[in-house]
C-alpha positions as CSV (number, residue, x, y, z in Angstrom):
1,M,21.8,-19.3,34.8
2,K,20.3,-15.9,34.1
3,L,16.6,-15.3,34.0
4,S,17.1,-13.8,30.1
5,D,18.2,-17.0,29.5
6,V,15.5,-19.0,30.8
7,M,12.9,-16.4,29.2
8,G,14.7,-16.7,26.0
9,N,14.6,-20.4,25.8
10,A,11.0,-21.0,27.0
11,G,9.6,-20.1,23.5
12,L,7.0,-17.4,24.3
13,S,7.7,-15.5,21.0
14,V,4.3,-17.4,19.6
15,Y,2.0,-15.5,22.0
16,A,3.5,-12.0,20.7
17,E,3.1,-12.8,17.1
18,L,-0.3,-14.2,17.9
19,A,-1.2,-10.9,19.6
20,L,0.2,-8.8,16.8
21,I,-1.8,-10.7,14.2
22,L,-5.1,-10.7,16.5
23,F,-4.5,-6.9,16.8
24,F,-4.2,-6.3,13.1
25,L,-7.3,-8.3,12.2
26,A,-9.3,-5.9,15.0
27,F,-7.6,-3.0,13.1
28,V,-8.7,-4.2,9.7
29,V,-12.5,-4.7,10.8
30,I,-12.5,-1.5,12.6
31,V,-11.2,0.2,9.6
32,L,-13.4,-1.7,7.0
33,R,-16.8,-0.9,9.6
34,L,-16.0,2.7,9.6
35,F,-15.5,3.2,5.7
36,D,-18.5,0.7,5.2
37,P,-21.0,2.8,2.6
38,R,-24.0,1.4,4.2
39,A,-23.2,2.7,7.3
40,R,-22.8,6.1,6.2
41,T,-26.1,7.0,7.3
42,L,-26.0,5.8,10.6
43,H,-22.4,7.4,11.1
44,D,-24.1,11.0,10.0
45,A,-27.0,10.7,12.4
46,A,-24.5,9.8,15.3
47,S,-22.6,12.7,14.6
48,R,-25.1,15.4,14.6
49,M,-26.9,13.7,17.9
50,P,-25.2,16.0,20.3
51,L,-26.6,19.1,18.4
52,D,-29.6,17.8,17.7
53,D,-32.4,19.9,19.8
54,E,-35.5,18.6,18.0
55,H,-34.9,14.8,18.9
56,P,-33.2,14.6,22.1
57,Q,-31.9,11.1,23.2
58,T,-31.7,9.6,26.6
59,P,-28.0,8.4,27.8
60,R,-27.9,4.8,27.8
61,S,-27.4,4.5,31.3
62,A,-31.0,6.1,31.9
63,R,-32.8,3.7,29.6
64,R,-31.8,0.6,31.6
65,S,-33.4,2.0,35.0
């Protein structure tokens, strides 16, 4: 008996299908949050943050200490 026969008859294809569904759902959620019109101001502010000299931001790692 070959290892490929054992793995083929183990019925592990359910895990691959479940992972595909979970990754697809995560992708859809990310895309929906990206194009949400309510979050547009947040995205605009975050995109200007590296160039904003008037309101400097402290890094998250420095805030914890």
